[in-house]
N, C-alpha and C positions, 0 to 999 in steps of 0.2 A: 596621577604626577612621579615621575619616574624616580626609584630613588637614589639616582647620585645627585638628585636637586634638594634632596630632603635638606633640612635641617640637624636630623642629627649625625650627618656625615659630614657636616663642618662640625659636629661637638664630638667625636669620637677623642675617643684620652682627653676629657678635659675631667672627669672624673663628678662635679654636680649636674653638667651639661644646664650649666644657668639659672640653676634653684637656689643658691647660697651656699651654706657649709653645708659641710658633708653631713646626712642622713635628713634635713627637710625633703620635706614630696615624696619622704618612702610609701608610711605606714598610714593608718586609717585616720588621724588625727591630721592628715592635710584634708580631707573630706568632709569632716564633720561628725567622723565614725562611722560607726559598721553601719550596714544596712537603712535598718529605720530611726535610729538611732539619733534624739534630735526634733521628733514632731513636733513632740507638743513646746521648744526649745524656739532653733536657731535653724528649722527649715519645716517651724508654718508655715512660711509664703507657698513654698512649692507641695505643702498637704493640701495648703486654699485650692488651688491650682489644677494641681492633676489627680490629686486624691482625695478629696473633699467624704466620698465615702468608707474611710480606710476607720474612723472612729465609731463608737457606736452599735448596734443591731439592728439586725432588718425583723420589724415589728409585722410584716403579715405574714414571716413564718411562724405556727401555731412550736409552741414550745413544747409541748409533749407529743411532738410527732414520733409515732414506730415506726421504723422500715421492717419492711418482710426482705428476710431474708432469705429463707429456704422458701420454694412454693413446688407444689409438683403441677403436672396438667393431667386434662380428664385419662388422654389418650396412654397413658404412664401406667394408668392402675391395676396394670395384665400383670406391672413387675413385682405385685409389693403385696407383703406374706398376710396373710386373713388371720384372727383370732381364731380361739377355740368355738366363739357364735358366727363365724362368719365377718367378722367388721374389721372392714384396714382399718386402722387407724393413726392417720398423717401425724396426729400432734404428739403422740408418746416417737415418732420416729425422728419427730425435730421438725418435720414441716407443719408450716404458717401459715400457707392461705396454698388453696386449691385451684388452678386456674381450668375457664374452657378451652383448650385448645386441644383439637384432632375430636375424632369418636370414643365416647368409650367403648374399650373390647367385651363387655359384657354389663349385667345388670347388677351392680356392686353397693354394699353399704358400708358408705366411708364418714368416720369420725372426724372433723376437722376443724379447727380454730375459725377459720373464714373462708367463704367458698364467695366467686362470683358468682352473679345470676345466672351466670351462659353454664357456666360444670355445673349449679344446680339443675338445671331443663335438660339437658343433656342427659343425664344421670338417672331422671326420673325418667325424661324419653325409652330408656331401655330396659328401665323397670326397676331401678334400683332408689337408695335414698339419701338420703346428705342428714350427716349430725349433726348442728354447729355444737360445737363445745373443746372443749381442752381435752388432755392427752388423758390428763392423771385420772385413778378412779376413787378419790378420797369424799369426792362427793356421788350421792346415789341419783342426784337431777344435774338431767343437761338439757339441753334447747336441739330440740327438731327442726329443722324452716321447714313448716308446710307450704302451699298456698295462700292460707289465708293468714300468713306470718309466721309468726316463733311462738312456738306452743313448748310450755315446761311436759316432759315427762318421766315418771318414776319408772327406773330401772331398778330392774334386781340383779346386781351386777355379784356374781360369786366371788 
């Protein structure tokens, strides 16, 4: 529509543009509140029609899921420092998971909380090993992933 034909051109100078006394139709009271206010009250029919899943929770999402926020790939293992025993301790560096992208640049012994099966297979094929466990040294018992499953191995940590 052309600007010259709009209602606002006729109402210029009328102070309230047809909304009664001064101040009406100005603030959030004119629309029933800000944002999602009133969804349990006067905007219930809007909620039923346009947002039926607004209230409640998603029961199919596990309540204790932990997201992996920091990970490393097998191809990046050459850039990590090793301990005096020759172990790359990704857990103590803040990494939570070892992924199997790329080829390992050598045979490494890696300690990491979680590792994918592809990462474990690639490191073992290169002649290394993966120790599944946390990076802290408070316990002497860690779990080493072997071909027959998880085996607890006692380590003499100094």
